[in-house]
C-alpha positions as a printed NumPy array, in Angstrom:
array([[ 29.019, -16.336,  -8.922],
       [ 26.925, -13.249,  -8.194],
       [ 23.447, -13.878,  -6.84 ],
       [ 22.182, -10.981,  -8.927],
       [ 22.692, -13.17 , -12.014],
       [ 19.569, -15.095, -10.963],
       [ 17.211, -12.13 , -11.313],
       [ 14.791, -11.241, -14.122],
       [ 15.227,  -7.464, -14.316],
       [ 12.407,  -5.531, -12.631],
       [ 10.254,  -8.659, -12.316],
       [ 12.504,  -9.823,  -9.464],
       [ 12.055,  -6.653,  -7.394],
       [  8.575,  -6.124,  -6.003],
       [  8.388,  -3.506,  -3.217],
       [  5.34 ,  -2.602,  -1.126],
       [  2.879,  -5.185,  -2.369],
       [ -0.561,  -5.502,  -0.826],
       [ -0.85 ,  -8.006,   2.   ],
       [ -3.242, -10.966,   2.029],
       [ -3.38 , -14.725,   2.638],
       [ -0.028, -16.432,   2.152],
       [ -0.909, -18.459,  -0.952],
       [ -2.571, -15.508,  -2.671],
       [  0.505, -13.375,  -2.029],
       [  2.818, -16.081,  -3.37 ],
       [  0.651, -16.267,  -6.481],
       [  1.002, -12.511,  -7.024],
       [  4.79 , -12.609,  -6.654],
       [  5.065, -15.626,  -8.954],
       [  2.849, -14.095, -11.63 ],
       [  5.074, -11.022, -11.849],
       [  8.339, -12.98 , -11.636],
       [  7.337, -15.359, -14.424],
       [  6.016, -12.756, -16.864],
       [  7.538, -11.575, -20.151],
       [  8.281, -14.842, -21.918],
       [  9.198, -17.037, -18.951],
       [  6.755, -19.796, -19.922],
       [  7.9  , -19.639, -23.536],
       [ 11.415, -20.626, -22.463],
       [ 10.159, -22.976, -19.727],
       [  7.297, -24.415, -21.743],
       [  6.843, -27.505, -19.55 ],
       [  6.074, -25.376, -16.5  ],
       [  2.847, -23.616, -15.53 ],
       [  1.763, -21.12 , -12.905],
       [ -0.463, -23.733, -11.288],
       [  2.28 , -26.364, -11.196],
       [  4.802, -24.021,  -9.588],
       [  2.229, -22.898,  -7.026],
       [  1.547, -26.519,  -6.109],
       [  5.275, -27.053,  -5.535],
       [  5.548, -23.927,  -3.364],
       [  2.513, -24.858,  -1.27 ],
       [  3.735, -28.447,  -0.884],
       [  7.04 , -27.145,   0.493],
       [  5.208, -24.905,   2.972],
       [  3.145, -27.897,   4.09 ],
       [  6.33 , -29.707,   5.117],
       [  7.47 , -26.82 ,   7.316],
       [  7.024, -23.083,   7.11 ],
       [  9.797, -21.242,   5.297],
       [  9.474, -18.261,   7.645],
       [ 12.858, -17.714,   9.283],
       [ 11.826, -15.272,  11.998],
       [ 12.583, -11.537,  12.073],
       [  9.807, -10.94 ,   9.52 ],
       [ 11.53 , -12.825,   6.681],
       [ 10.457, -15.88 ,   4.654],
       [ 12.082, -17.87 ,   1.843],
       [  9.383, -19.872,   0.022],
       [ 11.035, -22.063,  -2.587],
       [ 10.512, -24.963,  -4.947],
       [ 12.635, -27.402,  -6.918],
       [ 11.385, -27.86 , -10.476],
       [ 12.784, -30.56 , -12.797],
       [ 11.856, -28.672, -15.979],
       [ 13.261, -25.261, -14.923],
       [ 16.087, -24.051, -17.17 ],
       [ 17.814, -21.739, -14.656],
       [ 17.362, -20.68 , -11.035],
       [ 15.678, -17.353, -10.363],
       [ 14.236, -15.43 ,  -7.455],
       [ 12.101, -12.45 ,  -6.511],
       [ 12.203, -10.187,  -3.455],
       [  8.899,  -8.651,  -2.331],
       [  8.158,  -6.366,   0.612],
       [  4.933,  -5.589,   2.465],
       [  3.846,  -2.728,   4.692],
       [  1.344,  -5.045,   6.413],
       [  2.62 ,  -8.51 ,   7.406],
       [  1.719, -11.729,   5.599],
       [  1.177, -14.611,   8.028],
       [  3.245, -17.776,   7.504],
       [  1.529, -19.914,  10.141],
       [  2.176, -17.958,  13.351],
       [  5.019, -15.894,  11.871],
       [  4.327, -12.369,  10.512],
       [  6.423, -11.707,   7.403],
       [  7.216,  -8.418,   5.648],
       [ 10.04 ,  -9.552,   3.356],
       [  9.561, -12.541,   1.049],
       [ 12.31 , -13.969,  -1.128],
       [ 10.693, -16.494,  -3.479],
       [ 13.233, -18.874,  -5.019],
       [ 12.854, -21.363,  -7.874],
       [ 15.672, -23.776,  -8.723],
       [ 16.158, -26.719, -11.085],
       [ 16.049, -30.126,  -9.403],
       [ 19.54 , -30.729, -10.784],
       [ 20.98 , -27.787,  -8.801],
       [ 19.17 , -27.712,  -5.433],
       [ 22.001, -26.135,  -3.425],
       [ 21.525, -22.78 ,  -5.163],
       [ 18.374, -22.025,  -3.178],
       [ 20.117, -22.651,   0.145],
       [ 23.051, -20.47 ,  -0.879],
       [ 20.733, -17.63 ,  -1.925],
       [ 18.847, -17.959,   1.357],
       [ 22.094, -17.978,   3.32 ],
       [ 23.468, -14.809,   1.767],
       [ 20.192, -12.881,   1.858],
       [ 19.379, -13.812,   5.449],
       [ 22.899, -12.769,   6.438],
       [ 22.558,  -9.485,   4.552],
       [ 19.179,  -8.686,   6.092],
       [ 20.633,  -9.156,   9.577],
       [ 23.167,  -6.381,   8.992],
       [ 22.487,  -3.137,  10.801],
       [ 20.065,  -0.943,   8.859],
       [ 19.758,  -3.127,   5.735],
       [ 16.358,  -4.562,   6.616],
       [ 14.971,  -1.057,   7.186],
       [ 16.375,   0.093,   3.841],
       [ 14.721,  -2.838,   2.096],
       [ 11.342,  -2.167,   3.723],
       [ 11.574,   1.54 ,   2.876],
       [ 12.376,   0.989,  -0.822],
       [  9.52 ,   2.367,  -2.904],
       [ 10.371,   1.218,  -6.444],
       [ 12.001,  -1.818,  -8.11 ],
       [ 15.218,   0.006,  -8.996],
       [ 15.685,   1.237,  -5.438],
       [ 15.121,  -2.237,  -4.001],
       [ 17.501,  -3.811,  -6.506],
       [ 20.254,  -1.273,  -5.798],
       [ 20.251,  -2.086,  -2.073],
       [ 21.111,  -5.719,  -2.782],
       [ 23.46 ,  -4.919,  -5.661],
       [ 25.519,  -2.609,  -3.445],
       [ 26.403,  -5.521,  -1.158],
       [ 27.36 ,  -7.833,  -4.06 ],
       [ 26.068, -11.085,  -2.522],
       [ 27.647, -14.249,  -3.93 ],
       [ 26.732, -17.938,  -3.721],
       [ 30.319, -19.135,  -3.241],
       [ 30.501, -18.056,   0.417],
       [ 30.319, -20.707,   3.187],
       [ 27.032, -21.609,   4.888],
       [ 26.98 , -20.721,   8.588],
       [ 24.81 , -21.511,  11.614],
       [ 22.888, -18.249,  11.334],
       [ 21.931, -19.159,   7.77 ],
       [ 20.1  , -22.398,   8.6  ],
       [ 19.104, -22.126,  12.28 ],
       [ 15.467, -22.385,  13.308],
       [ 14.089, -19.361,  15.223],
       [ 13.718, -19.807,  19.007],
       [ 10.439, -21.452,  19.893],
       [ 10.322, -23.753,  22.915],
       [ 12.292, -23.096,  26.101],
       [ 11.917, -23.095,  29.876],
       [ 13.319, -20.862,  32.59 ],
       [ 15.587, -22.268,  35.25 ],
       [ 12.865, -21.409,  37.797],
       [ 10.123, -23.374,  35.982],
       [  8.99 , -26.648,  37.498],
       [  9.995, -29.957,  35.964],
       [  6.283, -30.736,  35.601],
       [  5.948, -27.684,  33.324],
       [  8.98 , -28.797,  31.353],
       [  7.855, -32.406,  30.908],
       [  4.385, -31.276,  29.782],
       [  5.912, -28.896,  27.203],
       [  8.14 , -31.64 ,  25.833],
       [  5.364, -34.227,  25.743],
       [  2.798, -32.024,  23.993],
       [  5.287, -30.804,  21.37 ],
       [  7.214, -34.078,  20.954],
       [ 10.546, -32.497,  21.918],
       [ 13.675, -34.525,  22.592],
       [ 15.47 , -31.624,  24.271],
       [ 14.632, -28.124,  25.45 ],
       [ 16.998, -25.312,  26.518],
       [ 16.942, -23.892,  30.025],
       [ 17.307, -20.095,  29.992],
       [ 17.756, -17.335,  32.534],
       [ 15.882, -14.044,  32.381],
       [ 18.528, -12.625,  30.001],
       [ 17.829, -15.46 ,  27.523],
       [ 21.244, -16.991,  28.056],
       [ 21.389, -20.786,  27.713],
       [ 22.251, -22.34 ,  31.069],
       [ 21.801, -25.955,  30.01 ],
       [ 19.265, -28.324,  28.509],
       [ 16.786, -30.925,  29.656],
       [ 16.468, -34.06 ,  27.545],
       [ 13.778, -36.716,  27.432],
       [ 16.373, -39.259,  28.522],
       [ 17.283, -37.143,  31.561],
       [ 13.638, -36.859,  32.599],
       [ 12.96 , -40.525,  32.005],
       [ 15.984, -41.77 ,  33.931],
       [ 15.627, -39.412,  36.89 ],
       [ 15.539, -41.267,  40.189],
       [ 16.422, -44.687,  38.783],
       [ 19.025, -46.392,  40.996],
       [ 22.396, -46.915,  39.347],
       [ 22.09 , -50.71 ,  39.352],
       [ 18.923, -50.495,  37.219],
       [ 20.868, -49.495,  34.094],
       [ 23.037, -52.61 ,  34.377],
       [ 20.184, -55.117,  34.585],
       [ 19.692, -57.652,  31.799],
       [ 16.118, -58.378,  32.907],
       [ 13.582, -57.183,  35.485],
       [ 11.728, -60.476,  35.747],
       [ 13.143, -61.217,  39.214],
       [ 12.106, -57.852,  40.714],
       [  8.721, -58.33 ,  42.363],
       [  7.934, -54.768,  43.332],
       [  9.738, -51.64 ,  42.213],
       [  8.329, -48.307,  41.067],
       [ 10.924, -46.671,  38.78 ],
       [  9.13 , -43.314,  39.013],
       [  8.685, -43.232,  42.79 ],
       [ 11.408, -40.638,  43.334],
       [ 10.076, -38.507,  40.48 ],
       [  6.586, -38.304,  41.964],
       [  7.947, -37.71 ,  45.47 ],
       [ 10.089, -34.771,  44.314],
       [  7.963, -33.416,  41.451],
       [  6.563, -30.381,  43.276],
       [ 10.01 , -29.225,  44.405],
       [ 12.239, -29.867,  41.394],
       [ 13.049, -26.905,  39.156],
       [ 14.371, -27.014,  35.62 ],
       [ 17.637, -25.519,  36.833],
       [ 18.114, -28.509,  39.141],
       [ 17.253, -31.109,  36.508],
       [ 19.129, -29.65 ,  33.528],
       [ 22.389, -30.916,  32.098],
       [ 24.865, -28.007,  31.891],
       [ 26.589, -29.544,  28.86 ],
       [ 24.279, -27.949,  26.263],
       [ 26.196, -27.259,  23.049],
       [ 26.286, -23.485,  22.531],
       [ 27.692, -22.247,  19.213],
       [ 28.245, -18.811,  17.623],
       [ 26.377, -17.471,  14.607],
       [ 29.402, -17.991,  12.333],
       [ 29.75 , -21.705,  13.132],
       [ 30.36 , -23.477,   9.81 ],
       [ 28.214, -26.227,   8.318],
       [ 31.154, -28.659,   8.662],
       [ 31.405, -27.931,  12.393],
       [ 27.626, -28.291,  12.726],
       [ 27.596, -31.725,  11.084],
       [ 30.568, -32.856,  13.197],
       [ 28.839, -31.872,  16.457],
       [ 25.56 , -33.542,  15.513],
       [ 26.851, -36.675,  13.791],
       [ 30.132, -37.401,  15.591],
       [ 29.737, -35.707,  18.97 ],
       [ 26.077, -36.839,  19.106],
       [ 24.584, -33.607,  20.426],
       [ 20.794, -33.578,  20.122],
       [ 20.694, -29.838,  19.453],
       [ 23.012, -26.915,  18.907],
       [ 21.973, -23.629,  20.508],
       [ 23.033, -20.584,  18.485],
       [ 23.729, -17.402,  20.458],
       [ 24.454, -13.822,  19.446],
       [ 27.445, -11.713,  20.441],
       [ 25.78 , -10.949,  23.78 ],
       [ 25.255, -14.625,  24.585],
       [ 21.484, -14.574,  24.008],
       [ 19.771, -17.575,  22.434],
       [ 18.68 , -16.755,  18.872],
       [ 18.214, -20.141,  17.188],
       [ 18.567, -23.918,  17.26 ],
       [ 19.895, -26.581,  14.899],
       [ 19.251, -30.323,  15.038],
       [ 19.766, -33.268,  12.684],
       [ 16.275, -32.963,  11.232],
       [ 16.867, -29.33 ,  10.351],
       [ 20.16 , -30.124,   8.64 ],
       [ 18.525, -32.924,   6.647],
       [ 15.64 , -30.657,   5.681],
       [ 17.649, -27.566,   4.764],
       [ 20.868, -29.023,   3.404],
       [ 20.435, -32.601,   2.177],
       [ 16.759, -32.542,   1.177],
       [ 16.569, -28.845,   0.306]])
């Protein structure tokens, strides 16, 4: 099915809107999208109720995807049919720490939640194509903005790939960083794993909480049933002795799971659920790290979307 079937004529195409606080901007987009009889057909819905649903979703985790793009969305039990709007801004709208210039606001019925993910997947893929994002930002009227998307004929029956659901790069360490720096970063941000990069942003490996915690423990320690008979033993003695000299490159595990942008959702689930990788590191055609996927992200974006 064509994604364009989920539009409401010109109300879905809103170029060059004025910037402002995130919630105010979402209210402006929603007001235009849901004009001209929308609430007559969807009489159980209201502007205020939809806004509450959008804001509640943002409170769970920002819908900014990086690269200046955000996909705020809401599932509404009383909505008759999915619909969306695309809005652009000359001055960025801040979604937490992410500046956004292209917003695709999506509303879907609770009975058909996968539509929003499929729309997000196809639009994020389209906006990553060479020159398309610039065309979208340069569109000056609704018809021009609509024609850019129509020309590419996006459909919701295409497979979901890694680049469609990955989280933008956020936390990482260099191979030359100290382990103390790494452990502090992971502790403060409650991270189970962090990638180790070189200066070209290639993933060399990863450091996990388990690796840090078990460093320096003698092999026999993992086979013990009890420690009651050990009078004196400091399991972190080696860690403190070596802390000033150890670098992330020395501590990392080189077995980090690196996947391409076109890795399928089935392959993603297999690696996370069956192969038990903590994270998948998505890289571009030049081998540079561009995103990460973990079980929580899959649950959030696919199962609980």
